[in-house]
C-alpha positions in Angstrom: 105.6 72.8 98.2 102.1 72.3 97.2 99.0 74.1 97.6 95.9 72.4 99.3 92.7 74.4 99.4 94.7 77.5 99.4 96.8 76.6 102.3 100.4 75.8 102.0 100.8 72.0 102.3 104.0 70.3 103.5 104.6 68.4 100.3 106.9 65.4 100.2 109.7 65.1 102.7 112.6 62.6 102.1 114.5 60.5 104.5 117.3 62.8 105.9 120.1 62.5 108.4 119.9 63.2 112.0 122.2 65.6 113.8 122.7 66.7 117.4 123.6 70.3 117.6 126.2 71.4 120.3 124.3 73.0 123.0 127.3 74.9 124.4 127.7 77.0 121.1 125.2 79.8 121.3 124.9 83.3 120.1 123.1 86.3 121.3 122.4 88.3 118.1 121.5 87.8 114.5 125.0 88.0 112.9 125.5 86.9 109.2 129.4 86.9 109.9 128.9 84.0 112.4 130.3 80.6 111.2 127.7 78.0 111.1 127.8 75.5 113.8 126.1 72.9 111.7 125.6 72.3 108.0 122.6 70.1 106.9 120.9 68.9 103.8 117.1 69.4 103.1 115.1 67.0 105.1 117.6 66.4 107.9 116.5 66.4 111.5 118.2 68.5 114.2 118.1 67.5 117.8 118.4 70.5 120.3 119.1 71.0 123.9 118.2 74.7 124.4 119.2 76.8 127.3 116.7 78.9 129.1 116.8 82.7 128.5 118.7 84.2 131.2 120.7 81.1 131.9 123.0 82.1 134.9 121.1 85.4 135.3 118.0 83.9 137.2 117.7 80.5 138.8 115.3 78.4 140.8 114.1 80.3 143.9 115.6 83.7 142.7 113.8 86.9 143.5 114.0 90.0 141.4 116.7 91.5 143.9 118.7 88.3 143.3 118.9 88.4 139.6 121.6 89.5 137.4 120.0 90.3 134.1 122.0 91.3 131.1 120.1 92.1 128.1 123.0 91.8 125.8 123.4 88.1 126.5 119.9 87.2 127.8 118.8 85.2 124.8 120.8 82.1 124.1 120.2 81.2 120.4 121.3 77.9 118.9 122.9 78.0 115.5 123.3 79.3 113.0 122.4 76.2 111.0 123.5 76.3 107.3 121.0 74.7 105.0 122.8 73.4 101.8 121.4 75.0 98.7 119.3 77.7 100.4 119.3 80.9 98.5 117.4 84.2 99.0 113.8 83.7 97.7 113.6 80.1 98.9 111.5 78.8 101.8 112.3 76.6 104.7 109.8 74.2 106.2 110.4 73.6 109.8 108.5 70.5 111.2 108.5 70.8 115.1 108.6 67.0 115.8 109.1 67.1 119.5 109.4 69.7 122.2 109.9 69.0 125.8 110.2 71.5 128.6 112.7 71.4 131.5 111.9 71.0 135.3 111.8 74.5 136.2 110.9 77.9 134.8 110.8 81.6 135.6 108.4 84.5 134.8 108.8 88.3 135.3 108.0 91.9 134.7 110.7 94.3 134.5 110.8 98.1 135.0 110.2 99.9 131.8 108.9 96.9 130.0 105.7 95.1 129.1 102.3 96.3 128.2 101.7 98.2 131.5 105.0 99.6 132.8 103.3 102.6 134.2 101.1 100.3 136.5 104.1 98.0 137.4 107.2 100.3 137.6 108.9 97.9 139.8 110.6 94.3 139.1 109.1 91.1 139.9 110.4 87.5 139.4 108.9 84.2 140.2 110.2 80.7 139.5 108.2 77.5 139.3 108.6 73.7 139.5 107.3 72.1 136.3 105.9 68.8 136.6 103.1 66.6 135.1 102.8 69.2 132.3 101.4 72.0 134.7 102.8 74.8 136.8 101.0 75.9 139.9 100.7 79.7 140.2 98.7 79.7 143.4 96.6 77.1 145.4 93.9 76.1 143.1 95.4 77.9 140.0 97.5 75.9 137.7 98.3 76.3 134.0 98.9 73.6 131.5 102.3 73.6 129.7 102.8 73.8 125.9 106.5 74.3 125.0 107.7 76.1 122.1 110.5 78.3 121.0 110.0 82.1 121.4 112.6 82.8 118.9 113.0 80.8 115.6 113.8 81.5 112.0 116.2 82.5 109.4 118.7 85.5 109.3 116.8 88.5 108.0 119.6 89.8 105.9 121.7 92.8 106.1 125.1 93.6 107.6 126.3 93.8 111.1 124.9 92.4 114.2 120.9 92.7 114.7 119.2 92.8 118.0 117.3 89.6 118.9 114.4 91.4 120.5 112.2 92.6 117.7 110.8 90.0 115.3 111.7 90.4 111.6 110.7 89.1 108.2 112.7 86.0 109.0 110.5 85.5 112.1 113.1 85.7 114.9 111.6 86.7 118.4 107.9 86.2 117.2 106.8 84.5 120.5 104.2 82.5 118.7 102.8 80.1 121.4 101.1 78.1 118.6 104.3 76.5 117.3 104.2 73.6 119.7 105.2 69.9 118.8 103.3 68.7 115.7 103.2 72.2 114.2 104.9 73.3 110.9 106.4 76.7 110.2 107.3 78.0 106.8 109.9 80.9 106.8 111.4 82.9 103.8 115.1 82.7 103.2 117.0 86.0 103.0 120.7 85.0 103.0 122.6 82.0 101.4 122.4 79.0 103.6 119.4 80.4 105.4 121.3 80.6 108.6 118.6 79.1 110.8 118.6 79.7 114.6 116.3 79.0 117.6 116.1 79.5 121.2 114.2 81.6 123.9 112.3 78.5 124.9 109.0 78.9 126.8 106.9 76.1 128.7 103.8 78.3 128.4 102.6 81.8 127.1 99.5 83.7 126.4 98.8 85.5 123.2 100.3 88.9 123.8 103.0 87.9 126.4 101.8 91.1 128.2 104.2 91.2 131.1 107.3 90.9 128.7 108.2 87.2 129.6 106.4 83.9 129.1 107.1 81.0 131.5 110.7 80.7 130.5 112.2 77.2 130.6 114.9 75.1 129.3 113.7 72.9 126.2 114.8 69.8 124.3 113.5 68.7 121.1 113.8 67.8 117.3 113.0 69.8 114.2 113.2 68.5 110.6 114.3 71.3 108.2 113.3 71.1 104.6 114.1 73.4 101.7 111.7 74.4 99.0 112.6 76.4 95.9 109.5 78.5 96.2 109.1 82.0 97.5 106.4 83.1 100.1 105.8 86.8 101.1 105.4 86.3 104.9 105.9 83.5 107.3 103.1 80.9 107.6 102.4 78.1 110.1 99.9 75.2 110.6 98.8 73.8 113.9 97.3 70.2 114.2 94.1 69.5 116.1 96.2 67.6 118.7 98.2 70.6 119.5 98.9 71.5 123.2 98.5 75.1 122.1 94.7 74.7 121.5 92.8 75.8 124.5 89.6 73.8 125.2 86.7 74.7 127.5 85.2 78.0 128.4 86.8 81.2 129.3 86.1 84.6 130.9 87.0 87.8 129.2 87.3 91.6 129.7 87.1 94.1 126.7 89.1 97.3 125.9 87.2 99.5 123.4 89.3 102.2 121.9 90.4 104.0 118.6 94.0 102.9 119.7 94.9 99.3 119.6 97.5 99.6 122.5 95.0 101.6 124.7 92.2 99.1 124.2 94.9 96.2 125.0 95.8 98.0 128.3 92.2 98.6 129.3 91.3 94.8 128.8 94.3 93.8 130.8 93.7 96.3 133.6 90.1 95.2 133.9 91.1 91.6 134.1 93.5 92.3 136.8 90.7 94.1 138.8 88.5 90.9 138.3 91.1 88.4 139.4 92.4 90.5 142.4 88.7 90.9 143.6 87.3 87.4 142.9 90.4 85.1 143.2 92.5 86.8 145.8 95.6 87.0 143.5 98.0 89.9 144.0 98.0 92.3 141.1 101.8 91.3 140.4 100.7 87.6 140.2 97.7 88.4 138.2 99.9 90.2 135.5 102.3 87.3 135.5 99.5 84.9 134.9 98.0 86.6 131.9 101.5 86.7 130.2 101.8 82.8 130.8 98.2 81.9 129.8 95.9 84.9 129.0 95.0 85.4 125.4 94.7 89.0 124.0 92.4 88.9 121.1 91.3 91.3 118.4 87.5 91.0 118.4 86.9 93.6 115.6 88.7 96.2 113.4 86.0 97.6 111.2 83.6 99.6 113.3 84.3 103.3 112.6 87.9 103.4 113.6 87.3 101.8 117.0 88.9 98.5 117.9 87.6 96.0 120.3 90.2 93.9 122.1 89.4 91.2 124.7 91.8 89.6 127.4 90.6 86.0 127.8 91.3 83.7 130.7 90.6 79.9 130.4 88.2 78.7 133.1 90.1 75.4 133.4 93.1 76.9 135.2 90.6 77.8 138.1 89.3 74.4 138.1 86.2 75.3 136.0 85.1 74.0 132.5 
């Protein structure tokens, strides 16, 4: 890798081979003892067809009462991919060449999960038809789609099976909505072969994923994986100006001001729920899901006498504004 203006630059990527990974071979945890499903060389392209999270546990038209969620198998991760020559201390460059969402998706909040479990102690599931790069939430309210993998990265090292839910220093379940097609991710290698996996595909998400899910949807796409013999301390990524992840136009926002980051986040989200229920006629349940699919939690400041300012922002365009 090379450095350009203090930012990691892609460097020179050679012509690699192309592979189609078997979509039927999945795993549900990080496990260094799993046999790799595919071995590649640096610069190779891998084509994926990723199952939606909860495949077979939720389906088009399902309500919460119908679902059969199993948290031991809810994530369907593709891989692991063995990268020839990769050793701990190296870096993988993952170029996200093409990502395409499927024709349906689901979103939910579940008892005991999400930012506001005390406000939403019940479960709620909605499914959506995805077409023309949008999902309609309610009449006059539609969100643009920007597909990405919620879980992506290298095995973090260590023995035994590791839960897929918390992110780790090899990335994992980072739920980074900015990693759409055209973006590049750099991730540290912690085990021989890197053992790269991805899954948990999303059609859309807000920064924060506050209800506990994004707009979960099947995804197909292609990634080029390049090995660099250089160490980085933390994962890095770059987003091009053409990315679907970049929101344009105006937005409305509510602020949570608190010495506790989580309490400030909760205050901002609660205030936005009040606003949309009173002004847009949404139910509180649908407003909460909407924030998870397209609302962005932002840290506005961190330096003022130990008090944080957090904003929940909603793009005006989803309501037909500018």
